[in-house]
Each structure stands twice: as C-alpha cells, then as structure tokens.
N, C-alpha and C positions, 0 to 999 in steps of 0.2 A: 954427372953435368951438376951444377951446383943447385943447390935450391931455389934462387931467384933469378935465375939466367934465363930462364924461358916466359918468352912474352906469352900473356894470354892470348894475344890475336893471332899468333902463330898456331895454335891449336882449340882453340872455340870455333864450332861450325856451324853456321847459320846457311838457313835456304829459304824462298820463298815460294809458298804453294796457294794452291786456290781452287775452292769450288763453286757450280752455279747453285742456286736454289730455284727451282721450278717444281712442278709438279712429278718430275719423275726422278727429282732429285733431293738428297735429304736437307733436313731444314738443319738449323746451327746446332740446335739440343740435340736432333740424332745423330749428325755427325760428330758432336763432342763423346757422345755415348758409345759409337763404334770406334772411335779413336780409342777410348780407355779400356775396349775390349782387344783391340787388336794390342795396345803395351800392356795389358797382363798378361796375354799369351808370350811376350816376347820378356817377360819377367821383371816387368816394370811396374811399382805400385803410384797411388795419387799423393803427389808431395803438397801440390797447393791446388784447388779447385775454385776457381773465380768466376764470374760470369762472363769474361771475356778473354782471362788468361788461365791457361791448366801446365800445371809441372808435373813431371813423374821423374821417378829415381830408381835406378835398377836395383832389385832386391836380390840379395846375395844370402841364401837360407843360413842363420846362424843354430846351433846348438841347443838346446835346453838349458836354462840357468841350472848349476849345481843345488846340490841338497842343500847347503850350507845356506846359499842366498835364499833358495826358498823358504828354508826357515824364518829367516830375517824378516823375509817379506809376511810371512803368515801373522810373527807377533808385532809387526809394524816397525821393525826398525831396519828395513832396506831401504835404500835411495832409490827410487825408481828413475828420478833423470839422471844420475850418474851412471847406471847399469844402460840405459838407452843409449848414453853418449859412446858408452864403452863399447857396447856391440856396434853402433852405428862405426866406430875406429877400426874395429876388427874385419868388419865385412869388408869394407874401404882397402885394408892390409892385402886381403885375399883376391881380391880382383886385377885381374890383369891390366896394366897401364892404359892399353889401346882399349879399353871397354866403354861404349857409351856409358855414361852414368845419370847424368841429369839431362832431361830434355824439356823446354818450355816451349809451350804454343800460344801465340797471340792469334785471336780471332777479329780480323778487321774487316766490319761490314763494306761492303762495296760496290758501287754501281758503275757498271761499263758505258759504253758509247753506243753498242748494237741495242742497249735496252736489259741485258741478263744482270740480275743480281744474286749477290752471293757473299762470299768472304775470299780476303786476302789471308792467307795464314802464316805469320812469321816465325821461323823456328830458329831455335838455340839448342847446340847439343853442346853437353861439357864433356868431357872424356876422363875416366877416374884418374889420369894424371893428372890433371888440374886439381882437384881436390887433394891428391896427396901431396901436392908441392906446397899446398897451403896448410895441411893438418897434420902429415907427418916428419918426422924427422929421419935423415937418412941419405943416404947418397944415391942419387938419380944419374950417375955420368952416363951409364948403359942405355939410357931412355932414347928410345927412336918416336919422334914426334909426328914425323911423316906416318908412321904406322896407325897412331893415333887418329891422325885427320882421316887418315884414307877409310878406317871401321866405322869414324862418326860419318862420315859422306854415305858411305854404303848401307850403312843402319836407317839414315833420314829417305832415302832412295825407297829401302825395302819398307817402311813404313808409309811411304805416300802411295804406293803401290796396293798394299793392304788394304788400307783405309779407303781409298779411290778420289783422293785429293791428286790435283793437275798441278804442273810442275811450271811455276812462274819464272823462277832464277834456280839454275843448280846450285847444290851446296857448294860452299865456299869459307875460307877464313878472312878477317879483317887484311891479315897481314899479307893476302893476295889481291886484296882490294887495292893497296897501297902502291899494286906495281903500277910502274909506269903504261901508260897507254903503245907508245909507241917502243918498239924494241930498239937495239943499236944497229940493224939491218935496214931496217924499212926508216928509220930517222937518216941513216947516209943513203939509200933509194930519194927518198924526198928532197936531200940537198941537191940534188942534181935538175930536179924539177923547176921550172920557171914559176909556179905558185908553192912549189913545196914548202918555202921558209914561212908561208901565213900556216898552212898544215900544223908546223911543228911548234908556232909560237904560242897559235890557242889550244893546242891540246896541253902544251906543258904549263900554261897558264890555268886549262880547265883541272889538271892534275894537282896541283898547287893548290887551289883555291878548297878542291876537293879532301885534300890531307888536313886541310886547317878547319874541316868544316863551315867553309865560304859557300854557303848551297847556293844565291842566286849569281855570284861572280861565274861558280864553276857551270853550272847549265848555261848559261850564256855561250862562255867561252867552247863547252864541247858542242851547242849547234853552230855557232861559227865555223868551228874545226870543220863539222861535216859539211857546211857549204862549200867551204875552199876544198875540200878534199874532192869532192865532186867537179869542182872549177879546175883542178888540178888534173885528173883525171881525162877528163874531156881535152884539155888543152895538149897533153903531151902524147895521149893514145888516139884521139880522134882528132886530131889536128885541127882543134876550135877554139879561138880565143873566146870566151864568151864575153869576159869584160870589154872586148875592142866591138863585140854585137850590139847591134842598137836595139834599144828595148831593155837589155841588162840595167839596174839597179835604178829603173823606173817603171815598177809593178813584176818586174819578172822576179820572184823569190823565192821560198822555200820550195812550195808547192812545184814550181816550173823545172827548179834543179832536179827534184825527184823524176819527175816527168823525162827530163834528158837522159840521167843516167839509167831511167828504167828502157829509154830507147835503144840503149848501148847493147841491151841482152848480157851485161857482166855481173849483175846482182841478180841473187835468190828473189825469188818472189814475196817470201816471208819477211827477208829483209828490207823491201821495199813497202811492203805493208805495215812493219813498225815505223818505217820513219814517216808515213803519212798519217799514222795512228798518233805520233806526236804532235802534229800542227793541231790536233783536236783536243790535246790533253791539258792539264795545267801545266805541263811543262812547258810548251808553248806560249801559255801566261805568262809564267814566271820569267822566261828568255824576255818577254818586252816589258817587265816589272809588274803583272798585274796578276793578285794572288799569290798563293805559298806554293811551295812544294817542299819535299821532303827527301832526306838525305837517300833513301831507297832508292826513290825515282830518278835523281841525277846519277845513283850507281847503275840503273838501267839504262841509261841514256849513255853512260860512257862503255856499257857493254855493246848498245848496238852499234855505236861509234867503231868499236873494235873490231867488230863484225864487218862492218862496210869499208874500213881500211885493209882486211885480210882479203875479200873478195876483190878490190879494186889494184891494190897494189903487190899482192904476193901469189 
C-alpha cells in the first residue's frame, strides 16, 4: 500500500461513552484517575494530561542505551532530544500495525433531561499504522487496515468495561459515518411505496449536508425523513393515509407520529424512547432553527433514523 493512499478516516476509531455523577458514582477527577490506572495496566503511559483532555500512548519497552551513549551523557555531549526521538521511532517500528497506539479522551460535563449529571466522554483511538504511515518510510502494501479498525474498536470496548463507562455510541470510523443511510435494497423498496420518494429525498439531502458539515440543514432533513418514514410505513403496512386524515398538519406533529408508530407494535421500546427524547433535546430546537447543535448530535440522530428504517422496512 503506498504511503499516502490510506485515508485516516478509514482507520482512526472514535466512540462516545458517558458516566453519571452522584453519591454512588465517581466524580470527574476520580474517573480520570481510575482511567489512568486502567490504561497503565494495559501498557499505556500519559502523553497529555489537561483538565478536560487526557491522551495516552502505548509504551513498547526499549533496551537501555549503550555504554557509549551513557558515557556521552555523563560528560555532557549526549543529545537527549534526538535520543528520545530515535527511541520513539524504534518503538513504533516494533509495534504491530493494528496495535492501538494513541488514545485521547475528552470529558464534556453534561446534564440530562431526567436531572442526572455527569460527563460524555469522546474517545479517539489511532492505531500504530497511522503513525507509521506518517513517520516511517517503507512499503505498507500488505497492511490490513480492517484489522487495525477491529483491534481499536475492541480495545475501546474493553477500556470502557474496565473503567465502568457506559456506551453512548459504539466505536466507529469517520469513513463509516459517510456511508449513505439507505442501502440499495431499501432504496429500491421505498421507490415502490406511495410516500417512499419523500423518505429517500430527505435522507439523501441529510446525508449530503452532513458530509459537508452543514449541521442545521442535516438535522432538519433527518427529522423530516423520520416523519415521512412513519407516514410511509402506516400508509403501506397499515393501509392508512395519514395525509388524508383530518387533523394531520394542523397540530398533529412529531409526537403524534411517534404515538402512531408505537401503536403498530413495529418498533422497539428503546427506539420510540430515543425518538421521544429528540423532542426535548437541542436537536428539536435546532430543527426549528433555535439554538445550536453539534455534529456528534446530528450523527446520533442519523443512527436513530437508521435503526427506525431497519425496524420498519427490513
């Protein structure tokens, strides 16, 4: 594999974790200390330690410097900076390409609608392969990037389990996030339904907006896509055209649509609860052009939409 042919978005793994702070759960400081203990046991040392951002690096044991270098250091002729850089390069060379190498944790204080307070923890995991491509010369033609992704995802799950963090979003790569919401099978299926074209149109618009980080248009299109998916399902599977029913469009909105789809028994409780929560989150405010929303929250809505489509049509 040529040195620059691999997109970092294909191998850098991210995840979203969280923990609640109360009398029976750890504070931010104790959670960070516990995280460092777990990382040390797994072979990582602290690379950066801030108030809200902590980064760790995998430490591959290196042999002690030779006699000549120790002599130079004793008489003041040794270049400590160059030696450290050389040791870092040698350590990197010895690592497996799929070894999780650098892992960064961002702690974001958060309050939830039910009154709980705690932290969302955004995590980035960079495999050794990523740094090798940047820092080492050589041919990586035989490298398996999927192996690096699988190993990093597994590592983040194990770390979360050991520390006691809950998972808000399973590990993913940015390249995976750019995948279209609709696969070809579902797209073809929707084309056969009366209101399916509205579902595909809003979904494609949302995916395109998200690709270019147009956050507000993306969130609005995803919400409209959810609404049309419910209308489409009820029209096709329940033989009820909600657009022709008296009242729709005059106060019968998102909440009512959720109640309608719950009544069919087709969606899981976790899905309906996630959709209902959207109505009280900043997501809903952003959909109505009030307040700000982050890209992470938009991707969370995309994930909820994908699950809804799967439960309704697949």
